[in-house]
PDB file as gemmi writes it, atoms N, CA and C in Angstrom:
CRYST1    1.000    1.000    1.000  90.00  90.00  90.00 P 1                      
ATOM      1  N   MET A   1      52.059 -34.973 109.968  1.00  0.00           N  
ATOM      2  CA  MET A   1      53.308 -34.979 109.248  1.00  0.00           C  
ATOM      3  C   MET A   1      54.375 -34.350 110.114  1.00  0.00           C  
ATOM      4  N   ALA A   2      55.612 -34.683 109.887  1.00  0.00           N  
ATOM      5  CA  ALA A   2      56.719 -34.120 110.664  1.00  0.00           C  
ATOM      6  C   ALA A   2      57.701 -33.461 109.714  1.00  0.00           C  
ATOM      7  N   ASN A   3      58.274 -32.343 110.153  1.00  0.00           N  
ATOM      8  CA  ASN A   3      59.297 -31.713 109.330  1.00  0.00           C  
ATOM      9  C   ASN A   3      60.659 -32.277 109.711  1.00  0.00           C  
ATOM     10  N   ASP A   4      61.742 -31.703 109.200  1.00  0.00           N  
ATOM     11  CA  ASP A   4      63.074 -32.255 109.445  1.00  0.00           C  
ATOM     12  C   ASP A   4      63.527 -32.130 110.892  1.00  0.00           C  
ATOM     13  N   LYS A   5      62.853 -31.353 111.729  1.00  0.00           N  
ATOM     14  CA  LYS A   5      63.204 -31.222 113.145  1.00  0.00           C  
ATOM     15  C   LYS A   5      62.309 -32.090 114.017  1.00  0.00           C  
ATOM     16  N   GLY A   6      61.439 -32.878 113.423  1.00  0.00           N  
ATOM     17  CA  GLY A   6      60.569 -33.753 114.190  1.00  0.00           C  
ATOM     18  C   GLY A   6      59.349 -33.061 114.762  1.00  0.00           C  
ATOM     19  N   ILE A   7      59.021 -31.882 114.299  1.00  0.00           N  
ATOM     20  CA  ILE A   7      57.838 -31.174 114.782  1.00  0.00           C  
ATOM     21  C   ILE A   7      56.636 -31.653 113.975  1.00  0.00           C  
ATOM     22  N   PHE A   8      55.638 -32.156 114.667  1.00  0.00           N  
ATOM     23  CA  PHE A   8      54.439 -32.631 113.994  1.00  0.00           C  
ATOM     24  C   PHE A   8      53.496 -31.460 113.778  1.00  0.00           C  
ATOM     25  N   VAL A   9      53.086 -31.292 112.552  1.00  0.00           N  
ATOM     26  CA  VAL A   9      52.163 -30.217 112.225  1.00  0.00           C  
ATOM     27  C   VAL A   9      50.870 -30.812 111.693  1.00  0.00           C  
ATOM     28  N   ILE A  10      49.833 -30.046 111.825  1.00  0.00           N  
ATOM     29  CA  ILE A  10      48.541 -30.447 111.314  1.00  0.00           C  
ATOM     30  C   ILE A  10      48.094 -29.373 110.333  1.00  0.00           C  
ATOM     31  N   ALA A  11      47.598 -29.803 109.197  1.00  0.00           N  
ATOM     32  CA  ALA A  11      47.159 -28.874 108.156  1.00  0.00           C  
ATOM     33  C   ALA A  11      45.652 -29.005 107.993  1.00  0.00           C  
ATOM     34  N   GLU A  12      45.004 -27.873 107.810  1.00  0.00           N  
ATOM     35  CA  GLU A  12      43.555 -27.853 107.659  1.00  0.00           C  
ATOM     36  C   GLU A  12      43.202 -26.959 106.476  1.00  0.00           C  
ATOM     37  N   PHE A  13      42.332 -27.452 105.640  1.00  0.00           N  
ATOM     38  CA  PHE A  13      41.872 -26.702 104.483  1.00  0.00           C  
ATOM     39  C   PHE A  13      40.390 -26.413 104.668  1.00  0.00           C  
ATOM     40  N   GLY A  14      40.045 -25.145 104.805  1.00  0.00           N  
ATOM     41  CA  GLY A  14      38.643 -24.758 104.902  1.00  0.00           C  
ATOM     42  C   GLY A  14      38.115 -24.479 103.509  1.00  0.00           C  
ATOM     43  N   HIS A  15      36.950 -25.016 103.204  1.00  0.00           N  
ATOM     44  CA  HIS A  15      36.405 -24.845 101.857  1.00  0.00           C  
ATOM     45  C   HIS A  15      34.890 -24.740 101.894  1.00  0.00           C  
ATOM     46  N   ASN A  16      34.368 -24.147 100.855  1.00  0.00           N  
ATOM     47  CA  ASN A  16      32.921 -23.985 100.681  1.00  0.00           C  
ATOM     48  C   ASN A  16      32.545 -24.407  99.281  1.00  0.00           C  
ATOM     49  N   ARG A  17      31.286 -24.714  99.105  1.00  0.00           N  
ATOM     50  CA  ARG A  17      30.799 -25.044  97.768  1.00  0.00           C  
ATOM     51  C   ARG A  17      31.003 -23.837  96.864  1.00  0.00           C  
ATOM     52  N   SER A  18      31.476 -24.079  95.687  1.00  0.00           N  
ATOM     53  CA  SER A  18      31.743 -23.015  94.729  1.00  0.00           C  
ATOM     54  C   SER A  18      30.453 -22.307  94.346  1.00  0.00           C  
ATOM     55  N   GLY A  19      30.577 -21.035  94.058  1.00  0.00           N  
ATOM     56  CA  GLY A  19      29.416 -20.259  93.632  1.00  0.00           C  
ATOM     57  C   GLY A  19      28.929 -20.644  92.240  1.00  0.00           C  
ATOM     58  N   SER A  20      29.756 -21.338  91.490  1.00  0.00           N  
ATOM     59  CA  SER A  20      29.347 -21.780  90.154  1.00  0.00           C  
ATOM     60  C   SER A  20      28.403 -22.970  90.267  1.00  0.00           C  
ATOM     61  N   LYS A  21      27.845 -23.388  89.165  1.00  0.00           N  
ATOM     62  CA  LYS A  21      26.847 -24.461  89.179  1.00  0.00           C  
ATOM     63  C   LYS A  21      27.468 -25.859  89.177  1.00  0.00           C  
ATOM     64  N   ASN A  22      28.782 -25.961  89.209  1.00  0.00           N  
ATOM     65  CA  ASN A  22      29.392 -27.288  89.232  1.00  0.00           C  
ATOM     66  C   ASN A  22      29.574 -27.768  90.673  1.00  0.00           C  
ATOM     67  N   GLU A  23      30.178 -28.926  90.857  1.00  0.00           N  
ATOM     68  CA  GLU A  23      30.354 -29.521  92.182  1.00  0.00           C  
ATOM     69  C   GLU A  23      31.700 -29.171  92.820  1.00  0.00           C  
ATOM     70  N   SER A  24      32.372 -28.142  92.329  1.00  0.00           N  
ATOM     71  CA  SER A  24      33.692 -27.800  92.854  1.00  0.00           C  
ATOM     72  C   SER A  24      33.594 -27.057  94.188  1.00  0.00           C  
ATOM     73  N   ARG A  25      34.745 -26.915  94.841  1.00  0.00           N  
ATOM     74  CA  ARG A  25      34.829 -26.230  96.118  1.00  0.00           C  
ATOM     75  C   ARG A  25      35.808 -25.068  95.990  1.00  0.00           C  
ATOM     76  N   ASP A  26      35.567 -24.005  96.743  1.00  0.00           N  
ATOM     77  CA  ASP A  26      36.476 -22.866  96.811  1.00  0.00           C  
ATOM     78  C   ASP A  26      37.209 -22.918  98.150  1.00  0.00           C  
ATOM     79  N   ILE A  27      38.537 -22.800  98.098  1.00  0.00           N  
ATOM     80  CA  ILE A  27      39.333 -22.775  99.324  1.00  0.00           C  
ATOM     81  C   ILE A  27      39.063 -21.460 100.049  1.00  0.00           C  
ATOM     82  N   GLU A  28      38.665 -21.547 101.317  1.00  0.00           N  
ATOM     83  CA  GLU A  28      38.421 -20.370 102.137  1.00  0.00           C  
ATOM     84  C   GLU A  28      39.670 -19.995 102.928  1.00  0.00           C  
ATOM     85  N   TYR A  29      40.355 -21.009 103.453  1.00  0.00           N  
ATOM     86  CA  TYR A  29      41.578 -20.759 104.221  1.00  0.00           C  
ATOM     87  C   TYR A  29      42.416 -22.030 104.268  1.00  0.00           C  
ATOM     88  N   ILE A  30      43.685 -21.860 104.591  1.00  0.00           N  
ATOM     89  CA  ILE A  30      44.595 -22.961 104.882  1.00  0.00           C  
ATOM     90  C   ILE A  30      45.302 -22.595 106.182  1.00  0.00           C  
ATOM     91  N   ARG A  31      45.217 -23.485 107.150  1.00  0.00           N  
ATOM     92  CA  ARG A  31      45.881 -23.273 108.445  1.00  0.00           C  
ATOM     93  C   ARG A  31      46.834 -24.435 108.691  1.00  0.00           C  
ATOM     94  N   ILE A  32      48.031 -24.116 109.118  1.00  0.00           N  
ATOM     95  CA  ILE A  32      49.025 -25.121 109.488  1.00  0.00           C  
ATOM     96  C   ILE A  32      49.567 -24.736 110.857  1.00  0.00           C  
ATOM     97  N   ALA A  33      49.547 -25.692 111.786  1.00  0.00           N  
ATOM     98  CA  ALA A  33      49.993 -25.402 113.154  1.00  0.00           C  
ATOM     99  C   ALA A  33      50.706 -26.612 113.739  1.00  0.00           C  
ATOM    100  N   PRO A  34      51.664 -26.373 114.621  1.00  0.00           N  
ATOM    101  CA  PRO A  34      52.281 -27.488 115.355  1.00  0.00           C  
ATOM    102  C   PRO A  34      51.233 -28.135 116.263  1.00  0.00           C  
ATOM    103  N   PHE A  35      51.152 -29.443 116.206  1.00  0.00           N  
ATOM    104  CA  PHE A  35      50.156 -30.185 116.984  1.00  0.00           C  
ATOM    105  C   PHE A  35      50.264 -29.877 118.475  1.00  0.00           C  
ATOM    106  N   HIS A  36      51.477 -29.771 118.979  1.00  0.00           N  
ATOM    107  CA  HIS A  36      51.668 -29.585 120.420  1.00  0.00           C  
ATOM    108  C   HIS A  36      51.303 -28.176 120.898  1.00  0.00           C  
ATOM    109  N   CYS A  37      51.003 -27.266 119.985  1.00  0.00           N  
ATOM    110  CA  CYS A  37      50.643 -25.890 120.350  1.00  0.00           C  
ATOM    111  C   CYS A  37      49.135 -25.669 120.436  1.00  0.00           C  
ATOM    112  N   LEU A  38      48.351 -26.668 120.032  1.00  0.00           N  
ATOM    113  CA  LEU A  38      46.897 -26.514 120.061  1.00  0.00           C  
ATOM    114  C   LEU A  38      46.404 -26.391 121.509  1.00  0.00           C  
ATOM    115  N   PRO A  39      45.299 -25.675 121.725  1.00  0.00           N  
ATOM    116  CA  PRO A  39      44.771 -25.521 123.083  1.00  0.00           C  
ATOM    117  C   PRO A  39      44.430 -26.866 123.726  1.00  0.00           C  
ATOM    118  N   LYS A  40      44.544 -26.909 125.037  1.00  0.00           N  
ATOM    119  CA  LYS A  40      44.330 -28.141 125.793  1.00  0.00           C  
ATOM    120  C   LYS A  40      42.982 -28.789 125.500  1.00  0.00           C  
ATOM    121  N   ASP A  41      41.916 -27.994 125.433  1.00  0.00           N  
ATOM    122  CA  ASP A  41      40.584 -28.574 125.241  1.00  0.00           C  
ATOM    123  C   ASP A  41      40.306 -28.981 123.797  1.00  0.00           C  
ATOM    124  N   THR A  42      41.296 -28.849 122.942  1.00  0.00           N  
ATOM    125  CA  THR A  42      41.139 -29.275 121.554  1.00  0.00           C  
ATOM    126  C   THR A  42      41.248 -30.789 121.422  1.00  0.00           C  
ATOM    127  N   PHE A  43      42.044 -31.415 122.281  1.00  0.00           N  
ATOM    128  CA  PHE A  43      42.321 -32.843 122.171  1.00  0.00           C  
ATOM    129  C   PHE A  43      41.268 -33.684 122.870  1.00  0.00           C  
ATOM    130  N   ARG A  44      40.954 -34.828 122.258  1.00  0.00           N  
ATOM    131  CA  ARG A  44      40.025 -35.791 122.838  1.00  0.00           C  
ATOM    132  C   ARG A  44      40.555 -37.186 122.496  1.00  0.00           C  
ATOM    133  N   ILE A  45      40.620 -38.049 123.471  1.00  0.00           N  
ATOM    134  CA  ILE A  45      41.065 -39.419 123.232  1.00  0.00           C  
ATOM    135  C   ILE A  45      39.840 -40.311 123.271  1.00  0.00           C  
ATOM    136  N   GLU A  46      39.595 -40.999 122.170  1.00  0.00           N  
ATOM    137  CA  GLU A  46      38.441 -41.885 122.113  1.00  0.00           C  
ATOM    138  C   GLU A  46      38.825 -43.339 122.295  1.00  0.00           C  
ATOM    139  N   ASN A  47      39.933 -43.735 121.747  1.00  0.00           N  
ATOM    140  CA  ASN A  47      40.374 -45.116 121.871  1.00  0.00           C  
ATOM    141  C   ASN A  47      41.884 -45.131 121.751  1.00  0.00           C  
ATOM    142  N   LEU A  48      42.550 -44.961 122.864  1.00  0.00           N  
ATOM    143  CA  LEU A  48      43.998 -44.839 122.858  1.00  0.00           C  
ATOM    144  C   LEU A  48      44.676 -46.089 122.330  1.00  0.00           C  
ATOM    145  N   GLY A  49      44.058 -47.240 122.511  1.00  0.00           N  
ATOM    146  CA  GLY A  49      44.641 -48.486 122.031  1.00  0.00           C  
ATOM    147  C   GLY A  49      44.847 -48.515 120.533  1.00  0.00           C  
ATOM    148  N   THR A  50      44.037 -47.767 119.801  1.00  0.00           N  
ATOM    149  CA  THR A  50      44.186 -47.710 118.348  1.00  0.00           C  
ATOM    150  C   THR A  50      44.724 -46.358 117.896  1.00  0.00           C  
ATOM    151  N   GLY A  51      45.160 -45.554 118.839  1.00  0.00           N  
ATOM    152  CA  GLY A  51      45.785 -44.292 118.479  1.00  0.00           C  
ATOM    153  C   GLY A  51      44.838 -43.214 118.006  1.00  0.00           C  
ATOM    154  N   GLN A  52      43.598 -43.259 118.442  1.00  0.00           N  
ATOM    155  CA  GLN A  52      42.624 -42.292 117.968  1.00  0.00           C  
ATOM    156  C   GLN A  52      42.566 -41.065 118.861  1.00  0.00           C  
ATOM    157  N   VAL A  53      43.355 -40.090 118.518  1.00  0.00           N  
ATOM    158  CA  VAL A  53      43.269 -38.796 119.175  1.00  0.00           C  
ATOM    159  C   VAL A  53      42.442 -37.930 118.235  1.00  0.00           C  
ATOM    160  N   ARG A  54      41.363 -37.407 118.734  1.00  0.00           N  
ATOM    161  CA  ARG A  54      40.452 -36.594 117.931  1.00  0.00           C  
ATOM    162  C   ARG A  54      40.547 -35.145 118.373  1.00  0.00           C  
ATOM    163  N   MET A  55      39.976 -34.293 117.549  1.00  0.00           N  
ATOM    164  CA  MET A  55      39.960 -32.871 117.879  1.00  0.00           C  
ATOM    165  C   MET A  55      38.530 -32.412 118.096  1.00  0.00           C  
ATOM    166  N   ASN A  56      38.335 -31.604 119.119  1.00  0.00           N  
ATOM    167  CA  ASN A  56      37.022 -31.045 119.411  1.00  0.00           C  
ATOM    168  C   ASN A  56      36.710 -29.832 118.537  1.00  0.00           C  
ATOM    169  N   TYR A  57      37.745 -29.207 118.014  1.00  0.00           N  
ATOM    170  CA  TYR A  57      37.571 -27.979 117.244  1.00  0.00           C  
ATOM    171  C   TYR A  57      38.456 -28.017 116.003  1.00  0.00           C  
ATOM    172  N   THR A  58      38.102 -27.212 115.031  1.00  0.00           N  
ATOM    173  CA  THR A  58      38.982 -27.044 113.877  1.00  0.00           C  
ATOM    174  C   THR A  58      40.119 -26.112 114.276  1.00  0.00           C  
ATOM    175  N   ILE A  59      41.199 -26.180 113.539  1.00  0.00           N  
ATOM    176  CA  ILE A  59      42.320 -25.269 113.799  1.00  0.00           C  
ATOM    177  C   ILE A  59      41.862 -23.831 113.633  1.00  0.00           C  
ATOM    178  N   ASN A  60      41.037 -23.595 112.640  1.00  0.00           N  
ATOM    179  CA  ASN A  60      40.558 -22.243 112.390  1.00  0.00           C  
ATOM    180  C   ASN A  60      39.780 -21.695 113.590  1.00  0.00           C  
ATOM    181  N   GLN A  61      39.020 -22.553 114.272  1.00  0.00           N  
ATOM    182  CA  GLN A  61      38.238 -22.118 115.433  1.00  0.00           C  
ATOM    183  C   GLN A  61      39.123 -21.714 116.610  1.00  0.00           C  
ATOM    184  N   VAL A  62      40.295 -22.321 116.733  1.00  0.00           N  
ATOM    185  CA  VAL A  62      41.157 -22.063 117.893  1.00  0.00           C  
ATOM    186  C   VAL A  62      42.443 -21.333 117.519  1.00  0.00           C  
ATOM    187  N   TRP A  63      42.499 -20.827 116.312  1.00  0.00           N  
ATOM    188  CA  TRP A  63      43.727 -20.214 115.801  1.00  0.00           C  
ATOM    189  C   TRP A  63      44.300 -19.169 116.751  1.00  0.00           C  
ATOM    190  N   ASP A  64      43.450 -18.318 117.295  1.00  0.00           N  
ATOM    191  CA  ASP A  64      43.914 -17.245 118.188  1.00  0.00           C  
ATOM    192  C   ASP A  64      44.283 -17.748 119.584  1.00  0.00           C  
ATOM    193  N   GLU A  65      44.037 -19.030 119.861  1.00  0.00           N  
ATOM    194  CA  GLU A  65      44.329 -19.595 121.172  1.00  0.00           C  
ATOM    195  C   GLU A  65      45.578 -20.486 121.174  1.00  0.00           C  
ATOM    196  N   LEU A  66      46.225 -20.651 120.032  1.00  0.00           N  
ATOM    197  CA  LEU A  66      47.416 -21.492 119.982  1.00  0.00           C  
ATOM    198  C   LEU A  66      48.489 -20.946 120.911  1.00  0.00           C  
ATOM    199  N   ASP A  67      49.168 -21.852 121.598  1.00  0.00           N  
ATOM    200  CA  ASP A  67      50.268 -21.481 122.477  1.00  0.00           C  
ATOM    201  C   ASP A  67      51.557 -21.758 121.715  1.00  0.00           C  
ATOM    202  N   TRP A  68      52.005 -20.779 120.960  1.00  0.00           N  
ATOM    203  CA  TRP A  68      53.145 -20.945 120.075  1.00  0.00           C  
ATOM    204  C   TRP A  68      54.445 -21.208 120.828  1.00  0.00           C  
ATOM    205  N   ASN A  69      54.471 -20.937 122.111  1.00  0.00           N  
ATOM    206  CA  ASN A  69      55.681 -21.127 122.914  1.00  0.00           C  
ATOM    207  C   ASN A  69      55.640 -22.387 123.780  1.00  0.00           C  
ATOM    208  N   ARG A  70      54.583 -23.204 123.637  1.00  0.00           N  
ATOM    209  CA  ARG A  70      54.478 -24.411 124.459  1.00  0.00           C  
ATOM    210  C   ARG A  70      55.611 -25.373 124.112  1.00  0.00           C  
ATOM    211  N   THR A  71      56.254 -25.880 125.144  1.00  0.00           N  
ATOM    212  CA  THR A  71      57.339 -26.843 124.951  1.00  0.00           C  
ATOM    213  C   THR A  71      56.757 -28.250 124.835  1.00  0.00           C  
ATOM    214  N   TYR A  72      57.575 -29.170 124.358  1.00  0.00           N  
ATOM    215  CA  TYR A  72      57.124 -30.556 124.315  1.00  0.00           C  
ATOM    216  C   TYR A  72      56.816 -31.097 125.709  1.00  0.00           C  
ATOM    217  N   PRO A  73      57.652 -30.842 126.724  1.00  0.00           N  
ATOM    218  CA  PRO A  73      57.284 -31.320 128.067  1.00  0.00           C  
ATOM    219  C   PRO A  73      55.940 -30.759 128.545  1.00  0.00           C  
ATOM    220  N   GLU A  74      55.648 -29.501 128.242  1.00  0.00           N  
ATOM    221  CA  GLU A  74      54.343 -28.930 128.617  1.00  0.00           C  
ATOM    222  C   GLU A  74      53.212 -29.636 127.880  1.00  0.00           C  
ATOM    223  N   PHE A  75      53.410 -29.944 126.610  1.00  0.00           N  
ATOM    224  CA  PHE A  75      52.408 -30.684 125.842  1.00  0.00           C  
ATOM    225  C   PHE A  75      52.217 -32.078 126.425  1.00  0.00           C  
ATOM    226  N   PHE A  76      53.327 -32.754 126.747  1.00  0.00           N  
ATOM    227  CA  PHE A  76      53.221 -34.108 127.288  1.00  0.00           C  
ATOM    228  C   PHE A  76      52.529 -34.110 128.643  1.00  0.00           C  
ATOM    229  N   ASP A  77      52.690 -33.056 129.439  1.00  0.00           N  
ATOM    230  CA  ASP A  77      51.934 -32.945 130.694  1.00  0.00           C  
ATOM    231  C   ASP A  77      50.437 -32.975 130.403  1.00  0.00           C  
ATOM    232  N   ILE A  78      50.011 -32.226 129.407  1.00  0.00           N  
ATOM    233  CA  ILE A  78      48.599 -32.168 129.013  1.00  0.00           C  
ATOM    234  C   ILE A  78      48.149 -33.519 128.468  1.00  0.00           C  
ATOM    235  N   PHE A  79      48.918 -34.048 127.527  1.00  0.00           N  
ATOM    236  CA  PHE A  79      48.519 -35.266 126.831  1.00  0.00           C  
ATOM    237  C   PHE A  79      48.517 -36.478 127.764  1.00  0.00           C  
ATOM    238  N   CYS A  80      49.510 -36.572 128.628  1.00  0.00           N  
ATOM    239  CA  CYS A  80      49.568 -37.710 129.555  1.00  0.00           C  
ATOM    240  C   CYS A  80      48.390 -37.693 130.514  1.00  0.00           C  
ATOM    241  N   GLU A  81      47.973 -36.524 130.966  1.00  0.00           N  
ATOM    242  CA  GLU A  81      46.790 -36.444 131.833  1.00  0.00           C  
ATOM    243  C   GLU A  81      45.540 -36.904 131.089  1.00  0.00           C  
ATOM    244  N   LEU A  82      45.412 -36.533 129.811  1.00  0.00           N  
ATOM    245  CA  LEU A  82      44.279 -37.009 129.009  1.00  0.00           C  
ATOM    246  C   LEU A  82      44.316 -38.531 128.868  1.00  0.00           C  
ATOM    247  N   ALA A  83      45.504 -39.071 128.606  1.00  0.00           N  
ATOM    248  CA  ALA A  83      45.652 -40.517 128.454  1.00  0.00           C  
ATOM    249  C   ALA A  83      45.315 -41.241 129.755  1.00  0.00           C  
ATOM    250  N   LEU A  84      45.799 -40.720 130.880  1.00  0.00           N  
ATOM    251  CA  LEU A  84      45.486 -41.337 132.171  1.00  0.00           C  
ATOM    252  C   LEU A  84      43.987 -41.310 132.460  1.00  0.00           C  
ATOM    253  N   ALA A  85      43.345 -40.187 132.189  1.00  0.00           N  
ATOM    254  CA  ALA A  85      41.891 -40.079 132.392  1.00  0.00           C  
ATOM    255  C   ALA A  85      41.161 -41.087 131.507  1.00  0.00           C  
ATOM    256  N   HIS A  86      41.635 -41.246 130.276  1.00  0.00           N  
ATOM    257  CA  HIS A  86      41.021 -42.203 129.355  1.00  0.00           C  
ATOM    258  C   HIS A  86      41.123 -43.624 129.906  1.00  0.00           C  
ATOM    259  N   TYR A  87      42.322 -44.022 130.330  1.00  0.00           N  
ATOM    260  CA  TYR A  87      42.500 -45.376 130.837  1.00  0.00           C  
ATOM    261  C   TYR A  87      41.722 -45.614 132.128  1.00  0.00           C  
ATOM    262  N   ARG A  88      41.613 -44.601 132.964  1.00  0.00           N  
ATOM    263  CA  ARG A  88      40.807 -44.757 134.187  1.00  0.00           C  
ATOM    264  C   ARG A  88      39.343 -44.970 133.826  1.00  0.00           C  
ATOM    265  N   ARG A  89      38.850 -44.215 132.857  1.00  0.00           N  
ATOM    266  CA  ARG A  89      37.453 -44.352 132.421  1.00  0.00           C  
ATOM    267  C   ARG A  89      37.220 -45.727 131.800  1.00  0.00           C  
ATOM    268  N   VAL A  90      38.131 -46.161 130.941  1.00  0.00           N  
ATOM    269  CA  VAL A  90      37.985 -47.458 130.294  1.00  0.00           C  
ATOM    270  C   VAL A  90      38.041 -48.581 131.331  1.00  0.00           C  
ATOM    271  N   LYS A  91      38.936 -48.471 132.293  1.00  0.00           N  
ATOM    272  CA  LYS A  91      39.053 -49.490 133.344  1.00  0.00           C  
ATOM    273  C   LYS A  91      37.773 -49.550 134.160  1.00  0.00           C  
ATOM    274  N   SER A  92      37.243 -48.401 134.514  1.00  0.00           N  
ATOM    275  CA  SER A  92      36.014 -48.358 135.296  1.00  0.00           C  
ATOM    276  C   SER A  92      34.863 -48.999 134.525  1.00  0.00           C  
ATOM    277  N   ASP A  93      34.730 -48.667 133.245  1.00  0.00           N  
ATOM    278  CA  ASP A  93      33.673 -49.260 132.414  1.00  0.00           C  
ATOM    279  C   ASP A  93      33.855 -50.766 132.297  1.00  0.00           C  
ATOM    280  N   ALA A  94      35.096 -51.224 132.108  1.00  0.00           N  
ATOM    281  CA  ALA A  94      35.368 -52.659 131.994  1.00  0.00           C  
ATOM    282  C   ALA A  94      35.016 -53.379 133.291  1.00  0.00           C  
ATOM    283  N   ASP A  95      35.386 -52.795 134.422  1.00  0.00           N  
ATOM    284  CA  ASP A  95      35.066 -53.405 135.718  1.00  0.00           C  
ATOM    285  C   ASP A  95      33.558 -53.542 135.893  1.00  0.00           C  
ATOM    286  N   LYS A  96      32.796 -52.537 135.498  1.00  0.00           N  
ATOM    287  CA  LYS A  96      31.335 -52.596 135.607  1.00  0.00           C  
ATOM    288  C   LYS A  96      30.757 -53.677 134.707  1.00  0.00           C  
ATOM    289  N   ARG A  97      31.302 -53.804 133.506  1.00  0.00           N  
ATOM    290  CA  ARG A  97      30.806 -54.838 132.585  1.00  0.00           C  
ATOM    291  C   ARG A  97      31.146 -56.235 133.092  1.00  0.00           C  
ATOM    292  N   ILE A  98      32.327 -56.385 133.650  1.00  0.00           N  
ATOM    293  CA  ILE A  98      32.707 -57.673 134.239  1.00  0.00           C  
ATOM    294  C   ILE A  98      31.721 -58.039 135.340  1.00  0.00           C  
ATOM    295  N   GLN A  99      31.420 -57.086 136.216  1.00  0.00           N  
ATOM    296  CA  GLN A  99      30.487 -57.349 137.313  1.00  0.00           C  
ATOM    297  C   GLN A  99      29.098 -57.689 136.778  1.00  0.00           C  
ATOM    298  N   SER A 100      28.659 -57.041 135.710  1.00  0.00           N  
ATOM    299  CA  SER A 100      27.350 -57.352 135.119  1.00  0.00           C  
ATOM    300  C   SER A 100      27.307 -58.790 134.613  1.00  0.00           C  
ATOM    301  N   ILE A 101      28.384 -59.246 134.009  1.00  0.00           N  
ATOM    302  CA  ILE A 101      28.428 -60.621 133.507  1.00  0.00           C  
ATOM    303  C   ILE A 101      28.428 -61.609 134.670  1.00  0.00           C  
ATOM    304  N   VAL A 102      29.197 -61.302 135.714  1.00  0.00           N  
ATOM    305  CA  VAL A 102      29.218 -62.166 136.900  1.00  0.00           C  
ATOM    306  C   VAL A 102      27.823 -62.218 137.519  1.00  0.00           C  
ATOM    307  N   ASN A 103      27.156 -61.080 137.633  1.00  0.00           N  
ATOM    308  CA  ASN A 103      25.795 -61.047 138.181  1.00  0.00           C  
ATOM    309  C   ASN A 103      24.850 -61.891 137.333  1.00  0.00           C  
ATOM    310  N   PHE A 104      24.968 -61.795 136.032  1.00  0.00           N  
ATOM    311  CA  PHE A 104      24.135 -62.573 135.109  1.00  0.00           C  
ATOM    312  C   PHE A 104      24.348 -64.071 135.356  1.00  0.00           C  
ATOM    313  N   MET A 105      25.599 -64.480 135.484  1.00  0.00           N  
ATOM    314  CA  MET A 105      25.903 -65.889 135.733  1.00  0.00           C  
ATOM    315  C   MET A 105      25.349 -66.331 137.083  1.00  0.00           C  
ATOM    316  N   ASN A 106      25.527 -65.480 138.105  1.00  0.00           N  
ATOM    317  CA  ASN A 106      25.073 -65.831 139.456  1.00  0.00           C  
ATOM    318  C   ASN A 106      23.559 -65.811 139.605  1.00  0.00           C  
ATOM    319  N   ASN A 107      22.870 -65.137 138.702  1.00  0.00           N  
ATOM    320  CA  ASN A 107      21.396 -65.049 138.755  1.00  0.00           C  
ATOM    321  C   ASN A 107      20.750 -65.993 137.746  1.00  0.00           C  
ATOM    322  N   ASN A 108      21.403 -67.145 137.541  1.00  0.00           N  
ATOM    323  CA  ASN A 108      20.841 -68.192 136.685  1.00  0.00           C  
ATOM    324  C   ASN A 108      20.590 -67.709 135.258  1.00  0.00           C  
ATOM    325  N   TYR A 109      21.466 -66.845 134.774  1.00  0.00           N  
ATOM    326  CA  TYR A 109      21.438 -66.353 133.386  1.00  0.00           C  
ATOM    327  C   TYR A 109      20.148 -65.613 133.042  1.00  0.00           C  
ATOM    328  N   GLU A 110      19.684 -64.797 133.973  1.00  0.00           N  
ATOM    329  CA  GLU A 110      18.483 -63.999 133.732  1.00  0.00           C  
ATOM    330  C   GLU A 110      18.805 -62.520 133.904  1.00  0.00           C  
ATOM    331  N   HIS A 111      18.114 -61.699 133.153  1.00  0.00           N  
ATOM    332  CA  HIS A 111      18.168 -60.243 133.276  1.00  0.00           C  
ATOM    333  C   HIS A 111      19.568 -59.663 133.041  1.00  0.00           C  
ATOM    334  N   PHE A 112      20.140 -60.020 131.924  1.00  0.00           N  
ATOM    335  CA  PHE A 112      21.477 -59.481 131.590  1.00  0.00           C  
ATOM    336  C   PHE A 112      21.367 -58.110 130.957  1.00  0.00           C  
ATOM    337  N   LYS A 113      22.200 -57.200 131.412  1.00  0.00           N  
ATOM    338  CA  LYS A 113      22.319 -55.902 130.751  1.00  0.00           C  
ATOM    339  C   LYS A 113      23.580 -55.220 131.238  1.00  0.00           C  
ATOM    340  N   PHE A 114      24.142 -54.397 130.355  1.00  0.00           N  
ATOM    341  CA  PHE A 114      25.236 -53.515 130.758  1.00  0.00           C  
ATOM    342  C   PHE A 114      24.605 -52.211 131.179  1.00  0.00           C  
ATOM    343  N   SER A 115      24.996 -51.708 132.307  1.00  0.00           N  
ATOM    344  CA  SER A 115      24.470 -50.416 132.740  1.00  0.00           C  
ATOM    345  C   SER A 115      25.603 -49.606 133.324  1.00  0.00           C  
ATOM    346  N   ARG A 116      25.370 -48.349 133.520  1.00  0.00           N  
ATOM    347  CA  ARG A 116      26.377 -47.471 134.084  1.00  0.00           C  
ATOM    348  C   ARG A 116      26.562 -47.706 135.582  1.00  0.00           C  
ATOM    349  N   LYS A 117      25.532 -48.225 136.238  1.00  0.00           N  
ATOM    350  CA  LYS A 117      25.606 -48.490 137.674  1.00  0.00           C  
ATOM    351  C   LYS A 117      25.711 -49.986 137.895  1.00  0.00           C  
ATOM    352  N   LEU A 118      26.444 -50.381 138.899  1.00  0.00           N  
ATOM    353  CA  LEU A 118      26.523 -51.791 139.240  1.00  0.00           C  
ATOM    354  C   LEU A 118      25.167 -52.261 139.721  1.00  0.00           C  
ATOM    355  N   GLN A 119      24.820 -53.469 139.336  1.00  0.00           N  
ATOM    356  CA  GLN A 119      23.535 -54.028 139.741  1.00  0.00           C  
ATOM    357  C   GLN A 119      23.636 -54.690 141.082  1.00  0.00           C  
TER     358      GLN A 119                                                      
END                                                                             
């Protein structure tokens, strides 16, 4: 979500099963933090094409590590490097799969498999 200044925040609700015999939950904590202030190792890109940025940790786990003074350019330095690493990895995997298919075709359509190493 974004506030009126365009700052994206992430909200996290920590909860536990209620001590009563019903199926309710008890709120343990509520944490709200600017997304760009989260520690560098918190972010993980799984599929940038669909916008899937995941988190390795809960906000509560990294609360004491937030960089409250991080600027947007500093965040973009971090995020762009993650995005570049993701695209390099995806390109490398795609190139290997392409080569596996070419090898399969060149070997009379026998012994097809995707592997991490080129055949």
